[in-house]
VEXDREN-2710 file (C-alpha; in Angstrom, 1 decimal):
% VEXDREN-2710
k/r/px/py/pz
1/MET/-24.8/-27.1/36.2
2/ALA/-26.0/-23.6/35.9
3/PHE/-27.7/-24.0/32.8
4/PHE/-30.7/-25.8/34.7
5/LYS/-30.7/-23.4/38.3
6/LYS/-32.9/-21.1/36.1
7/LYS/-36.1/-23.1/35.5
8/ALA/-38.3/-21.6/32.7
9/HIS/-41.7/-21.8/32.3
10/ILE/-43.2/-24.8/30.6
11/ASP/-44.6/-23.1/27.3
12/GLU/-41.4/-20.8/27.2
13/PRO/-39.8/-21.7/23.9
14/MET/-36.3/-23.2/24.1
15/ASP/-33.1/-22.2/22.4
16/LEU/-32.0/-25.4/20.5
17/GLU/-28.9/-23.6/19.2
18/SER/-27.7/-22.8/22.6
19/VAL/-28.5/-26.3/24.1
20/MET/-26.4/-28.1/21.0
21/LYS/-23.5/-25.4/21.7
22/LYS/-23.3/-26.5/25.4
23/PHE/-23.5/-30.3/25.0
24/ASP/-22.2/-30.6/21.4
25/GLN/-18.8/-29.5/21.0
26/GLU/-19.2/-29.5/17.1
27/SER/-21.8/-26.9/17.0
28/ASN/-19.2/-24.3/18.7
29/VAL/-18.4/-23.1/15.0
30/ARG/-17.4/-19.4/13.6
31/ILE/-19.9/-17.7/12.5
32/TRP/-19.9/-16.5/8.7
33/GLU/-22.6/-14.5/6.9
34/GLY/-23.1/-13.0/3.7
35/LYS/-20.0/-13.9/1.1
36/ALA/-17.9/-15.0/3.6
37/ARG/-20.2/-18.1/4.2
38/ILE/-20.5/-18.7/0.9
39/ALA/-16.6/-18.7/0.2
40/VAL/-16.0/-20.8/3.4
41/ASN/-18.9/-23.3/2.1
42/LEU/-17.0/-23.6/-1.1
43/VAL/-14.1/-24.6/0.8
44/LEU/-15.8/-27.3/2.5
45/ALA/-17.5/-28.5/-0.3
46/SER/-14.4/-28.7/-2.3
47/PHE/-13.2/-30.7/0.0
48/SER/-16.2/-33.2/0.3
49/LEU/-15.4/-33.7/-3.5
50/PHE/-12.0/-34.0/-3.3
51/CYS/-13.0/-37.1/-0.8
52/ILE/-15.1/-38.2/-3.1
53/TYR/-13.1/-38.1/-6.3
54/VAL/-10.2/-40.0/-4.4
55/THR/-11.8/-42.7/-2.6
56/LEU/-13.5/-43.5/-5.8
57/PHE/-11.3/-42.4/-8.8
58/THR/-7.8/-42.8/-7.5
59/SER/-5.2/-45.2/-6.4
60/TRP/-3.2/-43.1/-4.7
61/LEU/-0.4/-44.3/-2.2
62/GLU/-1.8/-44.4/1.3
63/GLU/1.1/-42.0/2.4
64/HIS/-0.4/-39.2/0.0
65/ARG/-4.1/-39.9/0.4
66/LEU/-4.1/-39.8/4.4
67/THR/-1.5/-36.6/4.3
68/SER/-3.7/-34.8/2.0
69/PHE/-6.8/-35.7/3.5
70/MET/-5.3/-34.7/7.2
71/ALA/-3.8/-31.5/5.4
72/TRP/-7.4/-30.7/4.5
73/ILE/-8.8/-31.3/8.1
74/VAL/-6.3/-28.9/9.8
75/PHE/-6.9/-26.8/7.2
76/ILE/-10.9/-26.6/7.7
77/GLY/-10.7/-27.5/11.2
78/PHE/-9.0/-24.1/11.9
79/LEU/-11.2/-22.2/9.6
80/VAL/-14.7/-23.5/11.4
81/PHE/-13.8/-23.6/14.8
82/PRO/-12.3/-20.8/17.1
83/ALA/-10.5/-21.0/19.8
84/ARG/-12.7/-20.2/22.5
85/LYS/-16.2/-21.3/22.7
86/VAL/-17.5/-17.5/23.5
87/GLY/-16.8/-13.7/22.0
88/HIS/-16.9/-14.8/18.4
89/LYS/-17.0/-12.2/16.2
90/VAL/-18.8/-12.3/12.7
91/ASN/-16.7/-13.0/9.8
92/HIS/-13.7/-12.8/11.5
93/MET/-10.6/-15.0/12.0
94/PRO/-8.0/-13.9/14.2
95/TRP/-4.2/-13.5/12.8
96/TYR/-3.0/-16.6/14.8
97/ASP/-5.7/-18.8/13.7
98/ILE/-4.7/-18.1/10.6
99/LEU/-1.2/-18.7/11.4
100/ALA/-1.9/-21.7/12.9
101/MET/-3.8/-23.1/9.8
102/VAL/-1.2/-21.9/7.4
103/ILE/1.8/-23.7/9.5
104/GLY/-0.2/-27.0/10.8
105/THR/-1.4/-27.4/7.3
106/SER/2.3/-27.3/5.5
107/ALA/3.1/-29.6/8.1
108/PHE/1.0/-32.5/6.9
109/LEU/1.6/-31.2/3.2
110/TYR/5.6/-31.6/3.7
111/PHE/4.9/-35.2/4.5
112/ASN/2.6/-35.2/1.4
113/ILE/5.0/-33.7/-1.2
114/PHE/8.2/-35.5/-0.2
115/ALA/6.6/-39.0/1.4
116/MET/8.6/-41.1/-1.2
117/ASP/12.1/-39.6/0.1
118/ILE/10.3/-40.0/3.9
119/ILE/9.2/-43.9/3.2
120/GLN/13.6/-44.4/1.9
121/GLN/14.9/-42.4/4.5
122/GLY/14.3/-45.2/6.8
123/THR/15.3/-44.1/10.1
124/ARG/17.5/-41.4/9.7
125/PHE/15.3/-38.4/10.0
126/ASP/16.9/-34.9/10.5
127/TRP/16.4/-32.4/13.4
128/TYR/14.1/-30.4/11.2
129/GLN/11.5/-33.1/10.5
130/ILE/10.9/-34.2/13.9
131/ILE/10.1/-30.4/14.5
132/ILE/7.8/-30.6/11.5
133/GLY/6.1/-33.8/12.9
134/ILE/5.6/-31.9/16.0
135/VAL/3.6/-29.0/14.4
136/GLY/1.4/-31.6/12.7
137/ILE/0.7/-33.0/15.8
138/LEU/0.2/-30.2/17.8
139/ALA/-2.1/-28.6/14.7
140/LEU/-3.9/-31.9/15.2
141/ALA/-4.5/-31.8/18.7
142/GLU/-5.5/-28.2/18.8
143/VAL/-8.3/-29.1/15.7
144/CYS/-9.2/-31.9/18.0
145/ARG/-9.5/-29.7/21.3
146/ARG/-11.8/-27.3/19.4
147/SER/-14.1/-29.9/17.5
148/VAL/-14.0/-32.6/20.0
149/GLY/-13.0/-31.4/23.4
150/VAL/-10.0/-31.4/25.9
151/PRO/-10.7/-34.9/27.7
152/ILE/-9.2/-37.1/24.8
153/LEU/-6.1/-35.1/24.6
154/ILE/-5.7/-35.8/28.5
155/VAL/-6.2/-39.2/27.5
156/ALA/-3.4/-38.8/24.6
157/ALA/-1.1/-36.5/26.6
158/PHE/-0.8/-38.9/29.4
159/PHE/0.4/-42.0/27.3
160/ILE/2.8/-39.6/25.3
161/VAL/4.5/-38.7/28.8
162/TYR/4.4/-41.8/29.5
163/ALA/6.3/-42.9/26.3
164/LEU/8.8/-40.1/27.0
165/LEU/9.6/-40.5/30.5
166/TRP/9.3/-44.4/31.0
167/GLY/7.6/-46.2/28.2
168/LEU/10.8/-46.0/25.7
169/ALA/14.4/-47.8/26.3
170/ASN/16.2/-44.9/24.6
171/PRO/18.5/-43.5/27.3
172/SER/18.2/-39.8/25.7
173/LEU/15.0/-38.1/26.0
174/TRP/16.0/-36.5/22.4
175/GLY/16.4/-39.9/21.0
176/LYS/12.6/-41.0/22.9
177/LEU/11.3/-37.8/21.3
178/ASN/12.7/-38.5/17.9
179/TYR/11.6/-42.4/17.9
180/THR/8.2/-41.0/19.2
181/VAL/7.4/-38.7/16.6
182/ARG/8.9/-40.6/13.6
183/TYR/6.2/-43.8/15.0
184/LEU/3.2/-41.3/15.5
185/PHE/3.9/-39.5/12.2
186/TYR/6.3/-40.6/9.9
187/SER/4.6/-44.0/9.8
188/LYS/1.2/-46.0/9.1
189/GLU/0.9/-47.0/13.6
190/GLY/-0.1/-43.5/14.8
191/ILE/-1.9/-40.7/13.1
192/PHE/-2.3/-42.5/10.0
193/SER/-3.3/-45.7/11.2
194/THR/-6.3/-47.9/10.2
195/PRO/-8.8/-44.9/12.2
196/VAL/-7.9/-42.0/10.0
197/ASN/-7.6/-44.8/7.0
198/VAL/-11.0/-46.1/7.1
199/CYS/-12.1/-42.4/7.9
200/SER/-10.7/-41.3/4.4
201/LYS/-12.1/-44.0/2.5
202/PHE/-15.8/-44.6/3.9
203/ILE/-16.8/-42.7/6.9
204/VAL/-16.7/-39.1/4.8
205/VAL/-18.7/-40.4/1.8
206/PHE/-21.6/-41.6/4.8
207/ILE/-21.5/-38.7/6.3
208/ILE/-21.9/-36.8/3.0
209/PHE/-24.8/-39.3/2.6
210/GLY/-26.2/-38.1/6.1
211/ALA/-26.0/-34.4/4.8
212/PHE/-28.1/-34.8/1.7
213/LEU/-30.7/-36.9/3.7
214/GLU/-31.2/-34.6/5.8
215/ARG/-31.9/-31.8/2.6
216/THR/-34.4/-34.4/1.8
217/GLY/-36.5/-33.9/5.1
218/ILE/-36.3/-37.7/5.7
219/ALA/-36.2/-36.7/9.7
220/ASP/-39.2/-34.6/9.2
221/PHE/-40.4/-37.6/7.5
222/PHE/-39.7/-40.4/10.0
223/ILE/-41.4/-38.2/12.9
224/ASN/-44.2/-37.7/11.1
225/ILE/-44.8/-41.3/10.0
226/SER/-44.2/-42.6/13.6
227/ASN/-46.6/-40.2/14.6
228/ALA/-49.0/-41.6/12.2
229/PHE/-48.6/-45.0/13.3
230/VAL/-47.9/-45.4/17.0
231/GLY/-48.9/-41.5/18.2
232/GLY/-52.6/-42.4/19.1
233/PHE/-51.6/-45.0/21.7
234/SER/-51.2/-44.6/24.8
235/GLY/-48.4/-42.4/25.8
236/GLY/-47.9/-42.3/22.1
237/PRO/-45.4/-38.8/21.7
238/ALA/-42.7/-41.6/23.7
239/LYS/-43.4/-44.3/21.2
240/VAL/-43.0/-41.4/18.5
241/ALA/-39.8/-40.5/19.8
242/VAL/-38.3/-44.5/19.7
243/VAL/-39.5/-45.5/16.7
244/ALA/-38.4/-42.1/15.0
245/SER/-34.7/-42.2/16.9
246/ALA/-34.7/-45.5/15.5
247/MET/-34.9/-44.5/11.9
248/GLU/-33.2/-41.5/12.2
249/GLY/-29.9/-43.6/13.8
250/MET/-30.1/-45.4/10.5
251/VAL/-28.7/-42.0/9.2
252/SER/-27.2/-40.3/11.7
253/GLY/-25.0/-41.3/14.5
254/SER/-24.5/-38.3/17.1
255/SER/-26.2/-38.8/19.9
256/VAL/-26.8/-35.2/21.2
257/ALA/-27.6/-34.0/18.0
258/ASN/-30.4/-36.8/17.7
259/THR/-31.7/-35.7/21.1
260/VAL/-31.9/-32.1/20.5
261/GLY/-33.2/-32.9/16.4
262/SER/-35.6/-35.0/17.2
263/GLY/-36.3/-34.2/21.1
264/SER/-37.4/-30.4/19.8
265/VAL/-40.4/-31.9/18.7
266/THR/-41.2/-35.0/20.6
267/ILE/-40.0/-34.1/24.5
268/PRO/-42.9/-31.3/24.8
269/LEU/-45.2/-33.2/23.3
270/MET/-44.7/-36.3/25.9
271/LYS/-44.8/-33.6/28.6
272/LYS/-48.1/-32.6/27.3
273/THR/-49.7/-36.1/27.0
274/GLY/-48.7/-36.6/31.1
275/TYR/-45.0/-37.9/31.7
276/LYS/-43.0/-36.4/34.0
277/PRO/-40.2/-34.0/32.7
278/GLU/-37.4/-36.1/33.7
279/PHE/-39.0/-39.8/32.0
280/ALA/-39.6/-37.7/28.8
281/ALA/-36.3/-36.2/28.4
282/ALA/-34.9/-39.8/29.5
283/ALA/-36.7/-41.5/27.0
284/GLU/-35.7/-39.0/24.0
285/ALA/-31.8/-39.5/25.2
286/ALA/-32.0/-43.3/25.3
287/ALA/-33.8/-43.7/22.0
288/SER/-31.3/-41.2/20.1
289/THR/-28.2/-42.7/21.6
290/GLY/-29.7/-46.1/20.3
291/GLY/-28.8/-44.5/16.9
292/GLN/-25.5/-45.3/17.5
293/ILE/-25.9/-49.1/17.7
294/MET/-29.1/-49.1/14.6
295/PRO/-27.6/-50.3/11.1
296/PRO/-26.1/-49.4/8.8
297/ILE/-24.3/-46.2/9.8
298/MET/-23.6/-47.1/13.5
299/GLY/-21.9/-44.0/14.8
300/ALA/-19.5/-44.7/12.1
301/ALA/-17.7/-47.3/14.0
302/ALA/-18.7/-50.1/12.0
303/PHE/-16.7/-48.9/9.4
304/LEU/-13.7/-49.4/11.8
305/MET/-14.7/-52.4/13.3
306/ALA/-14.9/-54.6/10.2
307/ASP/-11.4/-53.6/9.3
308/TYR/-10.5/-54.6/12.7
309/VAL/-12.3/-57.9/12.5
310/GLN/-11.5/-58.5/8.8
311/LEU/-15.3/-59.0/7.9
312/PRO/-17.3/-57.1/5.1
313/TYR/-19.3/-54.2/6.7
314/GLY/-22.2/-55.6/5.2
315/GLN/-22.0/-58.9/7.8
316/ILE/-21.3/-56.3/10.5
317/ALA/-24.5/-54.4/9.8
318/LEU/-26.7/-57.5/9.7
319/LYS/-24.9/-58.9/12.9
320/ALA/-25.8/-55.7/14.7
321/ILE/-29.1/-55.6/14.0
322/LEU/-31.0/-58.3/16.9
323/PRO/-29.0/-56.4/19.6
324/ALA/-30.3/-53.3/18.1
325/VAL/-33.8/-54.1/18.3
326/LEU/-33.6/-55.6/21.6
327/TYR/-32.5/-52.2/22.6
328/PHE/-35.3/-50.3/21.1
329/ALA/-38.1/-53.1/21.8
330/GLY/-36.6/-52.3/25.7
331/ILE/-37.2/-48.4/25.7
332/PHE/-40.8/-49.1/23.5
333/VAL/-41.9/-51.4/26.1
334/ALA/-41.1/-49.0/29.2
335/VAL/-42.5/-46.0/28.0
336/HIS/-45.9/-48.1/27.0
337/LEU/-45.8/-49.4/30.5
338/GLU/-45.0/-45.8/32.0
339/ALA/-48.2/-45.0/30.1
340/LYS/-50.3/-47.5/31.0
341/LYS/-49.1/-47.2/34.9
342/MET/-49.9/-43.4/34.4
343/GLY/-53.3/-44.0/32.6
344/LEU/-51.5/-41.4/29.7
345/ARG/-53.5/-40.9/26.6
346/GLY/-52.0/-40.9/22.8
347/LEU/-52.6/-38.1/20.2
348/THR/-56.3/-37.4/19.4
349/LYS/-57.0/-37.5/15.5
350/GLU/-56.8/-33.9/15.3
351/GLU/-53.5/-34.0/16.5
352/LEU/-52.1/-37.3/14.1
353/PRO/-50.6/-36.4/10.2
354/GLN/-52.7/-38.2/7.9
355/ILE/-51.1/-41.2/6.9
356/LYS/-51.8/-41.3/3.1
357/PRO/-50.3/-38.1/2.5
358/LEU/-47.2/-39.4/4.1
359/LEU/-47.4/-42.4/2.3
360/LYS/-46.8/-40.1/-1.1
361/LYS/-43.5/-39.7/0.5
362/VAL/-42.3/-42.7/0.7
363/TYR/-39.9/-42.1/-1.8
364/LEU/-37.6/-40.4/0.3
365/LEU/-36.2/-43.8/1.9
366/PHE/-35.4/-45.2/-1.7
367/PRO/-31.6/-43.7/-1.0
368/LEU/-31.7/-45.6/2.1
369/VAL/-33.3/-48.9/0.7
370/LEU/-30.5/-48.7/-2.1
371/LEU/-27.6/-48.0/0.4
372/ILE/-29.0/-51.2/2.5
373/TYR/-29.5/-53.2/-0.6
374/LEU/-26.1/-52.6/-2.7
375/VAL/-23.9/-52.8/0.9
376/GLY/-26.3/-56.1/1.7
377/THR/-25.9/-57.7/-1.6
378/SER/-22.0/-56.4/-1.8
379/THR/-22.6/-55.4/-5.3
380/LYS/-21.1/-52.4/-5.1
381/SER/-17.8/-51.4/-2.7
382/ILE/-19.0/-49.3/0.3
383/GLN/-18.0/-46.0/-1.1
384/TYR/-19.0/-46.5/-4.3
385/ALA/-22.6/-47.8/-3.0
386/ALA/-22.6/-44.6/-0.5
387/ALA/-22.2/-42.3/-3.5
388/LEU/-24.7/-43.9/-5.7
389/ALA/-27.0/-43.4/-2.6
390/ILE/-25.8/-39.5/-2.9
391/LEU/-26.9/-39.4/-6.2
392/ALA/-30.3/-40.8/-5.5
393/ALA/-30.8/-38.6/-2.7
394/ILE/-30.5/-35.6/-4.9
395/PHE/-33.2/-37.7/-7.6
396/VAL/-35.7/-38.2/-5.0
397/SER/-35.4/-34.5/-3.7
398/MET/-36.8/-33.5/-7.2
399/PHE/-39.8/-34.7/-6.7
400/SER/-41.1/-31.7/-4.4
401/LYS/-40.4/-28.6/-4.0
402/GLU/-40.1/-28.3/-0.3
403/THR/-36.9/-30.8/-0.6
404/ARG/-35.6/-29.8/-3.9
405/VAL/-31.8/-29.6/-3.9
406/THR/-30.9/-26.5/-5.9
407/PRO/-27.6/-25.4/-6.5
408/LYS/-27.8/-23.4/-3.0
409/ARG/-28.8/-26.7/-1.4
410/LEU/-26.3/-28.8/-3.0
411/LEU/-23.5/-26.8/-1.8
412/GLU/-25.0/-26.1/1.6
413/ALA/-25.2/-30.2/1.8
414/LEU/-21.4/-30.7/0.7
415/ALA/-20.5/-28.2/2.9
416/ALA/-22.1/-29.8/5.9
417/GLY/-20.8/-33.1/4.9
418/GLY/-17.1/-31.5/5.1
419/GLN/-17.9/-29.8/8.2
420/GLY/-19.2/-33.2/9.6
421/THR/-16.0/-34.9/9.0
422/ILE/-13.7/-32.6/11.0
423/THR/-14.8/-33.7/14.1
424/VAL/-14.6/-37.6/13.1
425/ALA/-11.4/-37.1/11.6
426/ALA/-9.8/-35.5/14.5
427/ALA/-10.9/-37.8/17.1
428/CYS/-9.8/-40.6/14.9
429/GLY/-6.2/-39.0/14.4
430/VAL/-5.9/-38.5/18.1
431/ALA/-7.0/-42.2/18.7
432/GLY/-4.6/-43.5/16.3
433/ILE/-1.9/-41.4/18.3
434/ILE/-3.2/-42.9/21.7
435/ALA/-3.3/-46.4/20.4
436/GLY/-0.1/-46.0/18.7
437/THR/1.7/-45.1/22.0
438/ILE/0.2/-48.0/24.0
439/THR/1.8/-50.0/20.7
440/MET/5.1/-48.4/20.8
441/THR/5.7/-48.7/24.4
442/GLY/4.4/-52.6/25.1
443/LEU/2.2/-50.7/27.3
444/ALA/-1.2/-53.4/25.6
445/ASN/0.6/-56.2/26.2
446/MET/1.1/-55.2/29.9
447/LEU/-2.6/-54.4/30.3
448/ILE/-3.4/-57.7/28.7
449/ASN/-1.6/-59.8/30.3
450/GLY/-2.3/-58.2/33.7
451/ILE/-6.3/-58.1/33.1
452/VAL/-5.8/-61.9/32.0
453/ALA/-3.9/-62.7/35.2
454/LEU/-6.4/-60.8/37.7
455/ALA/-9.2/-62.4/35.8
456/GLY/-8.3/-65.9/36.1
457/ASN/-10.2/-68.3/34.1
458/HIS/-13.5/-66.1/34.7
459/VAL/-14.6/-64.5/31.6
460/ILE/-17.3/-62.5/33.6
461/ILE/-14.3/-60.7/35.2
462/ALA/-12.6/-59.6/32.5
463/LEU/-15.8/-58.4/30.9
464/PHE/-17.0/-56.1/33.9
465/LEU/-13.4/-54.7/34.2
466/THR/-14.1/-54.0/30.6
467/MET/-17.3/-52.3/30.5
468/LEU/-15.8/-49.9/33.3
469/CYS/-13.0/-49.0/30.7
470/CYS/-15.3/-48.1/28.3
471/ILE/-17.7/-45.7/30.3
472/VAL/-15.4/-44.3/32.1
473/LEU/-13.1/-43.4/28.7
474/GLY/-16.4/-42.7/27.2
475/MET/-17.4/-40.3/29.9
476/GLY/-15.2/-37.8/27.7
477/VAL/-13.9/-39.7/24.5
478/PRO/-16.1/-39.2/21.2
479/THR/-17.8/-43.0/20.2
480/THR/-15.4/-43.5/17.3
481/ALA/-12.3/-42.8/19.0
482/ASN/-13.4/-44.4/22.3
483/TYR/-14.0/-47.9/20.1
484/CYS/-10.5/-47.1/18.3
485/ILE/-8.8/-47.1/21.6
486/MET/-10.4/-50.1/23.2
487/ALA/-9.8/-52.0/19.9
488/ALA/-6.3/-51.7/20.3
489/THR/-6.5/-52.6/24.1
490/CYS/-9.7/-54.0/25.8
491/ALA/-10.9/-56.3/23.0
492/PRO/-7.6/-58.1/22.8
493/ILE/-8.3/-59.2/26.2
494/LEU/-11.3/-60.6/25.7
495/ILE/-10.0/-62.6/22.8
496/ARG/-7.4/-64.1/24.7
497/MET/-10.3/-65.0/27.3
498/GLY/-11.9/-67.0/24.6
499/VAL/-14.8/-64.3/23.4
500/PRO/-15.1/-64.5/19.4
501/ALA/-13.3/-61.5/17.6
502/VAL/-16.5/-60.1/16.3
503/ALA/-18.2/-60.4/20.2
504/ALA/-15.5/-58.5/21.4
505/HIS/-15.6/-55.7/19.5
506/PHE/-18.9/-55.2/19.8
507/PHE/-18.8/-55.4/23.2
508/VAL/-16.6/-52.5/23.5
509/PHE/-18.2/-50.8/21.0
510/TYR/-21.7/-50.9/23.4
511/PHE/-20.3/-49.9/26.6
512/GLY/-18.2/-46.4/24.9
513/ILE/-22.1/-45.7/23.8
514/VAL/-23.9/-46.0/26.8
515/ALA/-21.5/-43.5/28.2
516/ASP/-23.2/-40.6/27.0
517/LEU/-26.1/-41.6/29.6
518/THR/-24.8/-43.2/32.2
519/PRO/-24.0/-40.5/35.2
520/PRO/-21.8/-37.9/35.7
521/VAL/-21.0/-37.1/32.3
522/ALA/-24.4/-38.2/30.3
523/LEU/-24.0/-35.5/27.4
524/ALA/-27.5/-36.7/25.7
525/ALA/-29.0/-36.9/28.8
526/TYR/-28.2/-33.4/29.8
527/ALA/-29.3/-32.3/26.2
528/GLY/-32.4/-33.7/27.2
529/ALA/-32.8/-32.1/30.3
530/ALA/-31.8/-28.8/28.9
531/ILE/-34.9/-28.9/26.6
532/ALA/-37.3/-30.7/29.4
533/GLN/-36.3/-28.3/31.9
534/SER/-35.8/-31.2/34.1
535/ASN/-33.3/-32.2/36.5
536/PRO/-30.1/-33.6/34.8
537/MET/-29.3/-36.5/36.9
538/LYS/-32.5/-37.7/37.6
539/THR/-32.7/-37.5/33.9
540/ALA/-29.3/-38.9/33.5
541/LEU/-30.5/-42.3/35.8
542/THR/-33.7/-42.9/34.1
543/ALA/-32.1/-42.9/30.6
544/THR/-29.5/-45.5/32.1
545/LYS/-32.6/-47.1/33.5
546/LEU/-34.8/-47.1/30.1
547/ALA/-31.6/-48.2/28.3
548/ILE/-30.8/-51.2/30.6
549/GLY/-30.6/-53.4/27.2
550/ALA/-27.5/-51.6/26.3
551/PHE/-25.9/-53.0/30.2
552/ILE/-27.4/-56.4/29.5
553/VAL/-27.0/-57.6/25.8
554/PRO/-23.4/-56.9/25.6
555/TYR/-22.9/-59.3/28.2
556/VAL/-25.2/-61.9/26.8
557/PHE/-23.4/-61.9/23.0
558/ALA/-20.2/-62.0/24.5
559/LEU/-21.0/-65.4/27.0
560/ASN/-22.9/-66.7/24.1
561/PRO/-22.1/-65.2/20.5
562/ALA/-25.0/-66.7/18.8
563/MET/-27.2/-63.7/19.0
564/LEU/-24.7/-62.1/16.5
565/PHE/-25.1/-65.2/14.5
566/VAL/-22.0/-66.6/15.1
567/ASP/-22.0/-70.2/15.0
568/THR/-25.6/-70.9/14.6
569/ASN/-28.7/-71.8/12.2
570/ALA/-31.7/-70.5/11.5
571/PHE/-34.0/-72.3/13.8
572/GLU/-32.1/-70.8/16.7
573/VAL/-32.3/-67.6/15.2
574/ILE/-36.0/-67.6/15.3
575/THR/-35.7/-68.9/18.8
576/ILE/-33.4/-66.2/20.1
577/CYS/-35.3/-63.7/18.4
578/ILE/-38.6/-64.4/20.1
579/THR/-37.1/-65.2/23.8
580/SER/-34.8/-62.1/23.7
581/PHE/-38.0/-59.9/23.1
582/ILE/-39.7/-61.7/25.5
583/GLY/-37.1/-61.2/28.3
584/ILE/-36.5/-57.8/27.1
585/CYS/-40.1/-57.3/27.7
586/ALA/-39.9/-59.0/31.5
587/ILE/-36.9/-57.2/32.5
588/SER/-38.2/-53.4/31.0
589/ALA/-41.5/-54.8/33.4
590/ALA/-39.4/-55.6/36.5
591/LEU/-37.8/-52.1/36.2
592/GLU/-41.2/-50.1/35.6
593/GLY/-43.0/-52.5/38.3
594/TYR/-45.8/-52.6/36.2
595/LEU/-47.4/-55.4/34.1
596/LEU/-51.0/-55.5/33.6
597/LYS/-51.1/-54.0/37.2
598/HIS/-48.5/-52.8/39.6
599/MET/-46.1/-55.7/40.6
600/SER/-45.1/-56.7/44.1
601/TRP/-41.1/-56.8/44.9
602/PRO/-41.0/-61.1/44.4
603/GLU/-42.8/-60.6/41.0
604/ARG/-40.5/-58.2/40.0
605/ILE/-37.2/-60.5/41.1
606/MET/-39.2/-63.5/39.3
607/SER/-39.6/-61.0/35.8
608/ALA/-36.2/-59.7/36.2
609/ALA/-34.6/-63.0/36.2
610/GLY/-36.8/-64.9/33.9
611/GLY/-35.8/-62.1/31.4
612/LEU/-32.2/-62.6/32.0
613/LEU/-32.8/-66.1/31.9
614/LEU/-34.5/-65.7/28.1
615/ILE/-32.2/-63.1/26.9
616/TYR/-29.1/-65.7/27.3
617/PRO/-29.6/-68.1/24.5
618/GLY/-29.6/-71.9/25.8
619/LEU/-32.8/-74.3/25.8
620/VAL/-32.4/-74.7/29.8
621/THR/-31.9/-71.3/30.3
622/ASP/-35.1/-70.3/28.2
623/SER/-37.5/-73.1/29.6
624/ILE/-36.5/-71.7/33.2
625/GLY/-37.2/-68.1/31.9
626/LEU/-40.0/-68.9/30.0
627/ALA/-41.5/-70.6/33.2
628/LEU/-41.1/-67.7/35.6
629/VAL/-42.1/-65.3/33.2
630/ALA/-45.1/-67.3/32.8
631/VAL/-45.8/-67.6/36.8
632/VAL/-45.7/-63.8/36.9
633/VAL/-47.8/-63.0/34.2
634/ALA/-50.2/-65.5/35.9
635/MET/-50.1/-64.0/39.1
636/GLN/-50.8/-60.5/37.4
637/VAL/-54.1/-61.7/36.2
638/ILE/-55.0/-63.1/38.7
639/GLY/-54.5/-60.0/40.7
640/LYS/-56.2/-57.8/38.6
641/LYS/-59.3/-60.2/38.6
642/LYS/-59.5/-59.9/42.4
643/ALA/-59.1/-56.1/42.0
644/ALA/-62.0/-55.5/39.9
645/VAL/-64.1/-58.0/42.1
END
């Protein structure tokens, strides 16, 4: 990777925009300035207002609502994203992009205008309707290529080619093409299936909400409040990265964006404190990636999961809490032990922000608290709760001149929300094509039957094979799209093997996320490495070690869903919380090779085994695990006393 070949001076300022453009496809946008920028922002803001209006105040037929939504996505997708990453001219859009934008948008508008006629005509489609469907699919694919990347399109192309050549029974190629286009474009099984439906109803409003929170300065508040409370402890900046990323994850679901956003502050501080560059970058990347498993937003996939498993969104967010806390606890303990092992200090009193001035800004959390309350109590619908939270964000911004939402900031927030929706919607649309093709050809049943036969009665084998599928697919496919595909293919396999539906869906969701940390395509880790000027592969491997909880916890709740509060009681939940926390601490100590002092290999093995047993819910496993950890602690205490004599 040429980006890392030239070692910059440690104090050389990092061009964060270039880092984002290299590792985050969403950041490769056209350059609009002056009046042109205002005009584009007005278009994007109009889209945001349209989505809020449609989802809250209309009861449109799905064919009208979804086709108009995707027409907007294609239109603003070409408006925002150029065909290439380089060679952008200010305030310039080539004629071929304008032509593609108009033709692509028109394909979806055709379906929108003639929706009732298309529904009533059954399977009798004219040739020009098939051509229009092909144009719509290609336009969406091009927007996806520009905003998301090529890998997901390679997956989609593979399945479409399979359908046209082998997967469908119709003898003629035109017959197969006709059926494929009808299924993927003119039905609710392809582009306009669950992912796009959920995106248009719920996800878009939450993306807009996140954009407004950014304008209130809540990200800076998270970093400052984390600094104030944990920055002074050993290795304080690393702990700040973990705590701040956990809080930021509640409002943002992008691994790379979180890594670059908070990492621009925390990584230089970690290096200054004494952490190795690889460890500093890895800690930030691991913590930022965890934002996608942190309720309430969870990288948008929580809304899809609620629809797939037919559970209220509030319950999905509640079930996600304990695994997410364990994930961040594991990273927090690891950075603490690393600091102790290296004898690192925290920030000085002069470097720490004052708590009292920060507490005066605690009102910035009100929109988030309101959202969690409304969703958790089912007082309002999800989208209505998000809309009220947006109004609350505007209200709290008025208490400070720095964060006040002026008309200009209002326009920018709405525009940012609209722009942020493009990538998610495009990925959801292509994910719908992939899932639809798999269903259309019967490949899903073949895959399910094949893996079930291969695994036999051994659930652990099915879990392992599913994990590999999720990680490999996640290396090139965004989390939301990855989850959609895995929910249609691998989750049913686990359910067939006896894993509860909600645990199966959480399993594929988790392993889709860790692809952002797992080599060779670890985008969040590479982004952190770019800021730290560290070796990218070492950073990715270290981040994988720090995020070990994300590799262990899914197996635990798949084999025993009590961790997800399934078929359990209050006493068991409390027990699980305590034992799981001790367990994740023991595993982190084993990986770091340090607890009270450096650990011997027998101590590390015993600590890891005890930790695994403690995380797995059960009286017998908890008792054995606790005994092993207790022995390790006793050995550490005795060893430390002997060393002190």
